[in-house]
PyMOL Python script that loads the backbone (N, CA, C, O; Angstrom):
from pymol import cmd

cmd.read_pdbstr("""\
ATOM      1  N   MET A   1       0.748  -1.403   0.243  1.00  0.00           N
ATOM      2  CA  MET A   1      -0.101  -0.197  -0.002  1.00  0.00           C
ATOM      3  C   MET A   1       0.979   1.072  -0.473  1.00  0.00           C
ATOM      4  O   MET A   1       2.093   0.558  -0.372  1.00  0.00           O
ATOM      5  N   SER A   2       1.118   2.254  -0.861  1.00  0.00           N
ATOM      6  CA  SER A   2       1.333   3.565  -0.528  1.00  0.00           C
ATOM      7  C   SER A   2       1.185   4.599   0.157  1.00  0.00           C
ATOM      8  O   SER A   2       0.071   5.001  -0.180  1.00  0.00           O
ATOM      9  N   ARG A   3       1.571   5.260   0.870  1.00  0.00           N
ATOM     10  CA  ARG A   3       1.361   5.691   1.877  1.00  0.00           C
ATOM     11  C   ARG A   3       2.001   7.435   1.685  1.00  0.00           C
ATOM     12  O   ARG A   3       3.186   7.761   1.618  1.00  0.00           O
ATOM     13  N   GLN A   4       1.280   7.975   1.652  1.00  0.00           N
ATOM     14  CA  GLN A   4       1.104   9.689   1.342  1.00  0.00           C
ATOM     15  C   GLN A   4       0.846  10.374   2.234  1.00  0.00           C
ATOM     16  O   GLN A   4       0.339  10.087   3.319  1.00  0.00           O
ATOM     17  N   SER A   5       1.338  11.774   1.642  1.00  0.00           N
ATOM     18  CA  SER A   5       1.027  13.143   3.007  1.00  0.00           C
ATOM     19  C   SER A   5       0.242  14.036   2.620  1.00  0.00           C
ATOM     20  O   SER A   5       0.463  14.422   1.472  1.00  0.00           O
ATOM     21  N   ILE A   6      -0.809  14.634   3.282  1.00  0.00           N
ATOM     22  CA  ILE A   6      -1.437  15.691   2.869  1.00  0.00           C
ATOM     23  C   ILE A   6      -1.220  16.060   4.250  1.00  0.00           C
ATOM     24  O   ILE A   6      -0.763  15.664   5.322  1.00  0.00           O
ATOM     25  N   SER A   7      -2.184  17.709   3.250  1.00  0.00           N
ATOM     26  CA  SER A   7      -2.323  18.672   4.197  1.00  0.00           C
ATOM     27  C   SER A   7      -3.535  18.890   4.182  1.00  0.00           C
ATOM     28  O   SER A   7      -3.850  18.759   3.000  1.00  0.00           O
ATOM     29  N   LEU A   8      -4.604  19.194   4.878  1.00  0.00           N
ATOM     30  CA  LEU A   8      -6.436  19.106   5.413  1.00  0.00           C
ATOM     31  C   LEU A   8      -6.600  20.774   5.519  1.00  0.00           C
ATOM     32  O   LEU A   8      -5.578  21.255   6.009  1.00  0.00           O
ATOM     33  N   THR A   9      -7.367  21.538   5.270  1.00  0.00           N
ATOM     34  CA  THR A   9      -8.073  22.132   5.988  1.00  0.00           C
ATOM     35  C   THR A   9      -8.572  22.172   7.433  1.00  0.00           C
ATOM     36  O   THR A   9      -9.422  21.326   7.711  1.00  0.00           O
ATOM     37  N   GLU A  10      -8.023  23.367   8.812  1.00  0.00           N
ATOM     38  CA  GLU A  10      -9.455  22.545  10.048  1.00  0.00           C
ATOM     39  C   GLU A  10     -10.197  21.963   9.922  1.00  0.00           C
ATOM     40  O   GLU A  10     -10.248  20.911  10.558  1.00  0.00           O
ATOM     41  N   PRO A  11     -11.479  22.421   8.771  1.00  0.00           N
ATOM     42  CA  PRO A  11     -12.425  22.027   8.994  1.00  0.00           C
ATOM     43  C   PRO A  11     -12.762  20.984   8.537  1.00  0.00           C
ATOM     44  O   PRO A  11     -13.867  20.460   8.676  1.00  0.00           O
ATOM     45  N   ASN A  12     -11.429  20.386   7.675  1.00  0.00           N
ATOM     46  CA  ASN A  12     -12.250  19.497   7.559  1.00  0.00           C
ATOM     47  C   ASN A  12     -11.700  17.654   7.657  1.00  0.00           C
ATOM     48  O   ASN A  12     -12.126  16.611   7.162  1.00  0.00           O
ATOM     49  N   ASP A  13     -10.323  18.093   8.759  1.00  0.00           N
ATOM     50  CA  ASP A  13      -9.808  17.810  10.016  1.00  0.00           C
ATOM     51  C   ASP A  13      -9.892  17.442  11.238  1.00  0.00           C
ATOM     52  O   ASP A  13      -9.187  16.798  12.015  1.00  0.00           O
ATOM     53  N   LYS A  14     -11.236  18.156  11.280  1.00  0.00           N
ATOM     54  CA  LYS A  14     -12.016  17.804  12.811  1.00  0.00           C
ATOM     55  C   LYS A  14     -13.557  17.033  11.872  1.00  0.00           C
ATOM     56  O   LYS A  14     -14.269  16.266  12.520  1.00  0.00           O
ATOM     57  N   TRP A  15     -13.788  17.227  10.917  1.00  0.00           N
ATOM     58  CA  TRP A  15     -15.134  16.409  10.729  1.00  0.00           C
ATOM     59  C   TRP A  15     -14.270  14.908  10.847  1.00  0.00           C
ATOM     60  O   TRP A  15     -14.459  14.138  11.789  1.00  0.00           O
ATOM     61  N   LEU A  16     -13.128  14.583   9.542  1.00  0.00           N
ATOM     62  CA  LEU A  16     -12.017  13.554  10.018  1.00  0.00           C
ATOM     63  C   LEU A  16     -11.742  13.279  11.147  1.00  0.00           C
ATOM     64  O   LEU A  16     -11.408  12.104  10.995  1.00  0.00           O
ATOM     65  N   LYS A  17     -11.601  13.533  12.445  1.00  0.00           N
ATOM     66  CA  LYS A  17     -11.577  13.482  13.845  1.00  0.00           C
ATOM     67  C   LYS A  17     -12.944  12.825  13.927  1.00  0.00           C
ATOM     68  O   LYS A  17     -12.846  11.674  13.501  1.00  0.00           O
ATOM     69  N   ALA A  18     -14.021  13.077  14.261  1.00  0.00           N
ATOM     70  CA  ALA A  18     -15.396  13.558  14.657  1.00  0.00           C
ATOM     71  C   ALA A  18     -15.698  12.250  14.216  1.00  0.00           C
ATOM     72  O   ALA A  18     -16.086  11.420  15.038  1.00  0.00           O
ATOM     73  N   GLN A  19     -15.585  11.993  13.156  1.00  0.00           N
ATOM     74  CA  GLN A  19     -15.949  11.006  12.043  1.00  0.00           C
ATOM     75  C   GLN A  19     -15.191   8.872  13.187  1.00  0.00           C
ATOM     76  O   GLN A  19     -15.751   7.808  13.455  1.00  0.00           O
ATOM     77  N   VAL A  20     -14.313   9.227  13.320  1.00  0.00           N
ATOM     78  CA  VAL A  20     -13.516   8.047  14.175  1.00  0.00           C
ATOM     79  C   VAL A  20     -13.592   8.208  15.035  1.00  0.00           C
ATOM     80  O   VAL A  20     -14.119   7.268  15.629  1.00  0.00           O
ATOM     81  N   GLN A  21     -13.249   9.274  15.824  1.00  0.00           N
ATOM     82  CA  GLN A  21     -13.821   9.201  17.144  1.00  0.00           C
ATOM     83  C   GLN A  21     -15.379   8.351  16.913  1.00  0.00           C
ATOM     84  O   GLN A  21     -15.495   7.199  17.331  1.00  0.00           O
ATOM     85  N   SER A  22     -16.124   8.808  16.457  1.00  0.00           N
ATOM     86  CA  SER A  22     -17.250   8.198  16.496  1.00  0.00           C
ATOM     87  C   SER A  22     -17.188   6.407  15.510  1.00  0.00           C
ATOM     88  O   SER A  22     -17.830   5.622  14.812  1.00  0.00           O
ATOM     89  N   GLN A  23     -15.796   6.691  16.224  1.00  0.00           N
ATOM     90  CA  GLN A  23     -16.304   4.509  16.095  1.00  0.00           C
ATOM     91  C   GLN A  23     -16.454   4.696  15.198  1.00  0.00           C
ATOM     92  O   GLN A  23     -15.317   4.433  14.806  1.00  0.00           O
ATOM     93  N   GLU A  24     -17.154   5.087  14.020  1.00  0.00           N
ATOM     94  CA  GLU A  24     -17.421   4.789  12.186  1.00  0.00           C
ATOM     95  C   GLU A  24     -16.038   4.117  11.526  1.00  0.00           C
ATOM     96  O   GLU A  24     -16.224   3.214  10.710  1.00  0.00           O
ATOM     97  N   TYR A  25     -14.807   4.463  11.799  1.00  0.00           N
ATOM     98  CA  TYR A  25     -13.777   4.229  11.054  1.00  0.00           C
ATOM     99  C   TYR A  25     -13.104   4.417  11.877  1.00  0.00           C
ATOM    100  O   TYR A  25     -13.108   5.415  12.599  1.00  0.00           O
ATOM    101  N   THR A  26     -12.023   3.016  11.963  1.00  0.00           N
ATOM    102  CA  THR A  26     -10.812   3.536  12.775  1.00  0.00           C
ATOM    103  C   THR A  26      -9.600   3.726  12.655  1.00  0.00           C
ATOM    104  O   THR A  26      -8.598   3.513  13.339  1.00  0.00           O
ATOM    105  N   SER A  27      -9.943   4.377  11.201  1.00  0.00           N
ATOM    106  CA  SER A  27      -8.496   5.819  11.553  1.00  0.00           C
ATOM    107  C   SER A  27      -8.869   6.910  10.056  1.00  0.00           C
ATOM    108  O   SER A  27      -9.387   7.070   8.951  1.00  0.00           O
ATOM    109  N   LYS A  28      -8.216   7.325  11.008  1.00  0.00           N
ATOM    110  CA  LYS A  28      -8.523   8.606   9.585  1.00  0.00           C
ATOM    111  C   LYS A  28      -8.238   7.979   7.764  1.00  0.00           C
ATOM    112  O   LYS A  28      -9.025   8.129   6.829  1.00  0.00           O
ATOM    113  N   SER A  29      -6.691   7.186   7.722  1.00  0.00           N
ATOM    114  CA  SER A  29      -7.138   6.865   6.482  1.00  0.00           C
ATOM    115  C   SER A  29      -7.314   5.516   5.916  1.00  0.00           C
ATOM    116  O   SER A  29      -6.788   4.971   4.946  1.00  0.00           O
ATOM    117  N   GLU A  30      -8.271   5.083   6.852  1.00  0.00           N
ATOM    118  CA  GLU A  30      -9.715   4.505   6.264  1.00  0.00           C
ATOM    119  C   GLU A  30     -10.691   5.433   6.467  1.00  0.00           C
ATOM    120  O   GLU A  30     -11.514   5.085   7.314  1.00  0.00           O
ATOM    121  N   LEU A  31     -10.753   5.799   6.296  1.00  0.00           N
ATOM    122  CA  LEU A  31     -11.856   6.695   5.343  1.00  0.00           C
ATOM    123  C   LEU A  31     -11.642   7.656   5.087  1.00  0.00           C
ATOM    124  O   LEU A  31     -12.482   8.379   5.623  1.00  0.00           O
ATOM    125  N   ILE A  32     -10.524   8.557   4.179  1.00  0.00           N
ATOM    126  CA  ILE A  32     -10.179   8.610   3.292  1.00  0.00           C
ATOM    127  C   ILE A  32     -10.158   7.737   2.005  1.00  0.00           C
ATOM    128  O   ILE A  32     -10.193   8.007   0.805  1.00  0.00           O
ATOM    129  N   ASN A  33     -10.092   6.647   2.684  1.00  0.00           N
ATOM    130  CA  ASN A  33      -9.181   5.214   1.015  1.00  0.00           C
ATOM    131  C   ASN A  33     -10.920   5.546   1.047  1.00  0.00           C
ATOM    132  O   ASN A  33     -11.290   6.176   0.057  1.00  0.00           O
ATOM    133  N   ASP A  34     -12.227   5.138   2.246  1.00  0.00           N
ATOM    134  CA  ASP A  34     -13.749   4.788   1.251  1.00  0.00           C
ATOM    135  C   ASP A  34     -14.050   6.157   1.198  1.00  0.00           C
ATOM    136  O   ASP A  34     -15.277   6.259   1.201  1.00  0.00           O
ATOM    137  N   LEU A  35     -13.501   7.277   1.151  1.00  0.00           N
ATOM    138  CA  LEU A  35     -14.418   7.889   0.349  1.00  0.00           C
ATOM    139  C   LEU A  35     -13.715   7.729  -1.018  1.00  0.00           C
ATOM    140  O   LEU A  35     -14.290   7.138  -1.931  1.00  0.00           O
ATOM    141  N   ILE A  36     -12.443   8.263  -1.172  1.00  0.00           N
ATOM    142  CA  ILE A  36     -11.788   7.666  -2.831  1.00  0.00           C
ATOM    143  C   ILE A  36     -12.620   6.725  -3.819  1.00  0.00           C
ATOM    144  O   ILE A  36     -12.796   6.783  -5.036  1.00  0.00           O
ATOM    145  N   ARG A  37     -13.242   5.479  -2.444  1.00  0.00           N
ATOM    146  CA  ARG A  37     -13.785   4.647  -3.110  1.00  0.00           C
ATOM    147  C   ARG A  37     -14.771   4.386  -3.654  1.00  0.00           C
ATOM    148  O   ARG A  37     -15.043   3.506  -4.470  1.00  0.00           O
ATOM    149  N   GLN A  38     -16.015   6.074  -2.675  1.00  0.00           N
ATOM    150  CA  GLN A  38     -16.803   6.357  -3.074  1.00  0.00           C
ATOM    151  C   GLN A  38     -17.353   7.127  -4.358  1.00  0.00           C
ATOM    152  O   GLN A  38     -18.417   7.249  -4.967  1.00  0.00           O
ATOM    153  N   ALA A  39     -15.648   7.713  -4.451  1.00  0.00           N
ATOM    154  CA  ALA A  39     -15.150   9.068  -5.397  1.00  0.00           C
ATOM    155  C   ALA A  39     -15.540   8.124  -6.977  1.00  0.00           C
ATOM    156  O   ALA A  39     -15.956   8.290  -8.124  1.00  0.00           O
ATOM    157  N   ARG A  40     -15.165   7.318  -6.242  1.00  0.00           N
ATOM    158  CA  ARG A  40     -14.677   6.391  -7.562  1.00  0.00           C
ATOM    159  C   ARG A  40     -16.225   6.160  -8.451  1.00  0.00           C
ATOM    160  O   ARG A  40     -16.758   6.623  -9.460  1.00  0.00           O
ATOM    161  N   GLN A  41     -16.443   5.455  -7.707  1.00  0.00           N
ATOM    162  CA  GLN A  41     -17.443   4.244  -7.815  1.00  0.00           C
ATOM    163  C   GLN A  41     -18.486   5.256  -8.650  1.00  0.00           C
ATOM    164  O   GLN A  41     -18.716   4.924  -9.813  1.00  0.00           O
ATOM    165  N   GLN A  42     -19.263   6.708  -8.038  1.00  0.00           N
ATOM    166  CA  GLN A  42     -20.034   7.780  -8.254  1.00  0.00           C
ATOM    167  C   GLN A  42     -19.241   8.159 -10.253  1.00  0.00           C
ATOM    168  O   GLN A  42     -19.976   8.134 -11.240  1.00  0.00           O
ATOM    169  N   GLN A  43     -18.211   8.359 -10.307  1.00  0.00           N
ATOM    170  CA  GLN A  43     -17.402   8.665 -11.172  1.00  0.00           C
ATOM    171  C   GLN A  43     -17.989   7.390 -12.191  1.00  0.00           C
ATOM    172  O   GLN A  43     -18.976   7.673 -12.870  1.00  0.00           O
ATOM    173  N   ALA A  44     -17.539   6.300 -12.289  1.00  0.00           N
ATOM    174  CA  ALA A  44     -17.751   5.541 -12.342  1.00  0.00           C
ATOM    175  C   ALA A  44     -20.068   5.749 -13.312  1.00  0.00           C
ATOM    176  O   ALA A  44     -20.397   5.553 -14.482  1.00  0.00           O
ATOM    177  N   GLN A  45     -20.864   6.130 -12.239  1.00  0.00           N
ATOM    178  CA  GLN A  45     -21.360   5.859 -13.102  1.00  0.00           C
ATOM    179  C   GLN A  45     -21.829   7.000 -14.010  1.00  0.00           C
ATOM    180  O   GLN A  45     -22.511   6.964 -15.034  1.00  0.00           O
ATOM    181  N   ILE A  46     -21.101   8.334 -13.146  1.00  0.00           N
ATOM    182  CA  ILE A  46     -21.981   9.163 -14.152  1.00  0.00           C
ATOM    183  C   ILE A  46     -20.730   8.739 -15.409  1.00  0.00           C
ATOM    184  O   ILE A  46     -21.500   9.247 -16.224  1.00  0.00           O
ATOM    185  N   ASP A  47     -19.713   8.351 -16.151  1.00  0.00           N
ATOM    186  CA  ASP A  47     -19.527   7.748 -17.482  1.00  0.00           C
ATOM    187  C   ASP A  47     -20.208   6.810 -17.959  1.00  0.00           C
ATOM    188  O   ASP A  47     -20.110   6.734 -19.183  1.00  0.00           O
ATOM    189  N   TRP A  48     -21.333   5.522 -17.143  1.00  0.00           N
ATOM    190  CA  TRP A  48     -21.617   4.706 -17.836  1.00  0.00           C
ATOM    191  C   TRP A  48     -23.430   6.026 -18.631  1.00  0.00           C
ATOM    192  O   TRP A  48     -24.319   5.922 -19.477  1.00  0.00           O
ATOM    193  N   PHE A  49     -23.028   6.885 -17.755  1.00  0.00           N
ATOM    194  CA  PHE A  49     -24.371   7.819 -17.697  1.00  0.00           C
ATOM    195  C   PHE A  49     -24.558   8.415 -19.282  1.00  0.00           C
ATOM    196  O   PHE A  49     -25.320   8.357 -20.247  1.00  0.00           O
ATOM    197  N   LYS A  50     -23.254   9.047 -18.805  1.00  0.00           N
ATOM    198  CA  LYS A  50     -22.594   9.765 -20.316  1.00  0.00           C
ATOM    199  C   LYS A  50     -22.778   8.940 -21.418  1.00  0.00           C
ATOM    200  O   LYS A  50     -23.571   9.142 -22.337  1.00  0.00           O
ATOM    201  N   ALA A  51     -22.050   8.046 -21.299  1.00  0.00           N
ATOM    202  CA  ALA A  51     -22.336   6.840 -22.965  1.00  0.00           C
ATOM    203  C   ALA A  51     -23.741   6.876 -23.219  1.00  0.00           C
ATOM    204  O   ALA A  51     -24.260   7.428 -24.189  1.00  0.00           O
ATOM    205  N   LYS A  52     -24.372   6.227 -22.249  1.00  0.00           N
ATOM    206  CA  LYS A  52     -25.911   5.729 -22.398  1.00  0.00           C
ATOM    207  C   LYS A  52     -26.630   7.871 -23.348  1.00  0.00           C
ATOM    208  O   LYS A  52     -27.409   8.205 -24.241  1.00  0.00           O
ATOM    209  N   ILE A  53     -25.802   8.516 -22.468  1.00  0.00           N
ATOM    210  CA  ILE A  53     -26.646   9.428 -23.316  1.00  0.00           C
ATOM    211  C   ILE A  53     -26.362  10.279 -24.818  1.00  0.00           C
ATOM    212  O   ILE A  53     -26.994  11.042 -25.548  1.00  0.00           O
ATOM    213  N   GLU A  54     -24.688   9.491 -24.774  1.00  0.00           N
ATOM    214  CA  GLU A  54     -24.451   9.445 -25.725  1.00  0.00           C
ATOM    215  C   GLU A  54     -24.672   9.330 -27.912  1.00  0.00           C
ATOM    216  O   GLU A  54     -24.663   9.761 -29.065  1.00  0.00           O
ATOM    217  N   ARG A  55     -24.907   7.900 -26.399  1.00  0.00           N
ATOM    218  CA  ARG A  55     -25.464   6.909 -28.220  1.00  0.00           C
ATOM    219  C   ARG A  55     -27.039   7.259 -28.404  1.00  0.00           C
ATOM    220  O   ARG A  55     -27.639   7.106 -29.468  1.00  0.00           O
ATOM    221  N   ALA A  56     -27.770   7.884 -26.885  1.00  0.00           N
ATOM    222  CA  ALA A  56     -29.231   7.876 -26.874  1.00  0.00           C
ATOM    223  C   ALA A  56     -28.810   9.123 -28.525  1.00  0.00           C
ATOM    224  O   ALA A  56     -28.772   8.951 -29.744  1.00  0.00           O
ATOM    225  N   GLU A  57     -28.597  10.212 -27.651  1.00  0.00           N
ATOM    226  CA  GLU A  57     -27.837  11.122 -28.739  1.00  0.00           C
ATOM    227  C   GLU A  57     -27.699  10.709 -30.427  1.00  0.00           C
ATOM    228  O   GLU A  57     -28.404  11.381 -31.179  1.00  0.00           O
ATOM    229  N   LYS A  58     -26.939   9.777 -30.971  1.00  0.00           N
ATOM    230  CA  LYS A  58     -26.749   9.928 -31.779  1.00  0.00           C
ATOM    231  C   LYS A  58     -27.629   8.550 -31.969  1.00  0.00           C
ATOM    232  O   LYS A  58     -26.817   7.881 -32.608  1.00  0.00           O
ATOM    233  N   SER A  59     -28.660   7.806 -31.827  1.00  0.00           N
ATOM    234  CA  SER A  59     -29.634   7.149 -31.994  1.00  0.00           C
ATOM    235  C   SER A  59     -30.600   7.995 -33.234  1.00  0.00           C
ATOM    236  O   SER A  59     -31.026   7.364 -34.200  1.00  0.00           O
ATOM    237  N   GLY A  60     -30.778   8.964 -33.123  1.00  0.00           N
ATOM    238  CA  GLY A  60     -31.411   9.954 -34.295  1.00  0.00           C
ATOM    239  C   GLY A  60     -32.621  10.145 -33.261  1.00  0.00           C
ATOM    240  O   GLY A  60     -32.399  10.084 -32.051  1.00  0.00           O
ATOM    241  N   PHE A  61     -34.048  10.401 -33.823  1.00  0.00           N
ATOM    242  CA  PHE A  61     -35.446  10.561 -33.163  1.00  0.00           C
ATOM    243  C   PHE A  61     -36.284   9.771 -33.362  1.00  0.00           C
ATOM    244  O   PHE A  61     -36.161   8.911 -34.234  1.00  0.00           O
ATOM    245  N   SER A  62     -37.805   9.926 -32.252  1.00  0.00           N
ATOM    246  CA  SER A  62     -38.283   8.320 -32.876  1.00  0.00           C
ATOM    247  C   SER A  62     -39.000   8.778 -32.941  1.00  0.00           C
ATOM    248  O   SER A  62     -38.966   9.986 -32.709  1.00  0.00           O
ATOM    249  N   ASP A  63     -40.483   7.969 -33.403  1.00  0.00           N
ATOM    250  CA  ASP A  63     -41.955   8.562 -33.764  1.00  0.00           C
ATOM    251  C   ASP A  63     -42.740   7.726 -32.554  1.00  0.00           C
ATOM    252  O   ASP A  63     -43.918   7.862 -32.225  1.00  0.00           O
ATOM    253  N   GLU A  64     -41.759   6.833 -31.991  1.00  0.00           N
ATOM    254  CA  GLU A  64     -42.634   6.457 -30.371  1.00  0.00           C
ATOM    255  C   GLU A  64     -43.416   7.825 -29.249  1.00  0.00           C
ATOM    256  O   GLU A  64     -42.933   8.918 -28.950  1.00  0.00           O
ATOM    257  N   SER A  65     -45.105   7.049 -28.736  1.00  0.00           N
ATOM    258  CA  SER A  65     -44.996   7.923 -27.807  1.00  0.00           C
ATOM    259  C   SER A  65     -43.760   8.831 -26.578  1.00  0.00           C
ATOM    260  O   SER A  65     -42.552   9.073 -26.570  1.00  0.00           O
ATOM    261  N   LYS A  66     -44.857   9.073 -25.734  1.00  0.00           N
ATOM    262  CA  LYS A  66     -43.729   9.155 -24.043  1.00  0.00           C
ATOM    263  C   LYS A  66     -44.045   8.194 -23.758  1.00  0.00           C
ATOM    264  O   LYS A  66     -43.096   7.416 -23.856  1.00  0.00           O
ATOM    265  N   PRO A  67     -44.783   7.799 -23.476  1.00  0.00           N
ATOM    266  CA  PRO A  67     -45.301   5.927 -22.669  1.00  0.00           C
ATOM    267  C   PRO A  67     -44.686   4.726 -23.694  1.00  0.00           C
ATOM    268  O   PRO A  67     -44.022   3.765 -23.304  1.00  0.00           O
ATOM    269  N   GLU A  68     -44.952   4.925 -24.680  1.00  0.00           N
ATOM    270  CA  GLU A  68     -43.775   3.936 -25.315  1.00  0.00           C
ATOM    271  C   GLU A  68     -42.154   3.820 -25.166  1.00  0.00           C
ATOM    272  O   GLU A  68     -41.328   2.910 -25.092  1.00  0.00           O
ATOM    273  N   ILE A  69     -42.156   4.944 -25.163  1.00  0.00           N
ATOM    274  CA  ILE A  69     -40.670   4.850 -25.096  1.00  0.00           C
ATOM    275  C   ILE A  69     -40.515   4.369 -23.403  1.00  0.00           C
ATOM    276  O   ILE A  69     -39.436   3.841 -23.133  1.00  0.00           O
ATOM    277  N   LEU A  70     -41.134   4.460 -22.696  1.00  0.00           N
ATOM    278  CA  LEU A  70     -41.145   4.715 -21.211  1.00  0.00           C
ATOM    279  C   LEU A  70     -40.893   3.142 -21.455  1.00  0.00           C
ATOM    280  O   LEU A  70     -39.869   2.458 -21.452  1.00  0.00           O
ATOM    281  N   THR A  71     -42.462   2.810 -21.701  1.00  0.00           N
ATOM    282  CA  THR A  71     -42.155   1.562 -21.645  1.00  0.00           C
ATOM    283  C   THR A  71     -41.356   0.420 -22.475  1.00  0.00           C
ATOM    284  O   THR A  71     -41.069  -0.691 -22.030  1.00  0.00           O
ATOM    285  N   LEU A  72     -41.207   0.663 -23.111  1.00  0.00           N
ATOM    286  CA  LEU A  72     -39.712   0.131 -24.120  1.00  0.00           C
ATOM    287  C   LEU A  72     -38.175   0.250 -22.978  1.00  0.00           C
ATOM    288  O   LEU A  72     -37.541  -0.753 -22.649  1.00  0.00           O
ATOM    289  N   SER A  73     -37.879   1.415 -22.606  1.00  0.00           N
ATOM    290  CA  SER A  73     -36.969   1.805 -21.159  1.00  0.00           C
ATOM    291  C   SER A  73     -37.264   1.047 -20.392  1.00  0.00           C
ATOM    292  O   SER A  73     -36.285   0.727 -19.718  1.00  0.00           O
ATOM    293  N   LYS A  74     -38.550   0.328 -19.983  1.00  0.00           N
ATOM    294  CA  LYS A  74     -38.539  -0.352 -18.612  1.00  0.00           C
ATOM    295  C   LYS A  74     -37.804  -1.590 -18.937  1.00  0.00           C
ATOM    296  O   LYS A  74     -37.124  -2.322 -18.218  1.00  0.00           O
ATOM    297  N   ALA A  75     -38.244  -1.678 -20.781  1.00  0.00           N
ATOM    298  CA  ALA A  75     -37.879  -3.327 -20.401  1.00  0.00           C
ATOM    299  C   ALA A  75     -37.166  -3.921 -20.200  1.00  0.00           C
ATOM    300  O   ALA A  75     -37.041  -4.780 -19.327  1.00  0.00           O
ATOM    301  N   ARG A  76     -36.286  -3.452 -21.286  1.00  0.00           N
ATOM    302  CA  ARG A  76     -35.180  -3.236 -21.228  1.00  0.00           C
ATOM    303  C   ARG A  76     -34.346  -3.423 -19.888  1.00  0.00           C
ATOM    304  O   ARG A  76     -34.266  -4.575 -19.461  1.00  0.00           O
ATOM    305  N   LEU A  77     -33.612  -2.235 -19.067  1.00  0.00           N
ATOM    306  CA  LEU A  77     -33.523  -2.071 -17.860  1.00  0.00           C
ATOM    307  C   LEU A  77     -33.838  -3.657 -17.089  1.00  0.00           C
ATOM    308  O   LEU A  77     -33.046  -4.440 -16.565  1.00  0.00           O
ATOM    309  N   ASN A  78     -35.325  -3.734 -17.272  1.00  0.00           N
ATOM    310  CA  ASN A  78     -35.451  -5.319 -16.349  1.00  0.00           C
ATOM    311  C   ASN A  78     -35.250  -6.896 -16.992  1.00  0.00           C
ATOM    312  O   ASN A  78     -35.598  -7.999 -16.568  1.00  0.00           O
ATOM    313  N   GLY A  79     -34.269  -6.309 -18.646  1.00  0.00           N
ATOM    314  CA  GLY A  79     -34.800  -7.666 -19.298  1.00  0.00           C
ATOM    315  C   GLY A  79     -33.215  -7.908 -19.581  1.00  0.00           C
ATOM    316  O   GLY A  79     -32.839  -8.933 -20.150  1.00  0.00           O
TER     317      GLY A  79
END
""", "prot")
cmd.dss("prot")
cmd.show_as("cartoon", "prot")
cmd.util.cbc("prot")
cmd.orient("prot")
């Protein structure tokens, strides 16, 4: 595992310490790793949505009604 030295603003340091003191996390390092993991998951979701939107935009227009499009979208998500 790589070791890093970081500087924190006072409010951020206080918040990190409070999380550790509440025993939600065992150390600041564990909490920071968890926050980074969450940020990476969020970015993966954003990238997924962007790709879907780009693909949809490139596919052109539809002659289907909004309810038909919704029904087809739900079917694709569930199927």
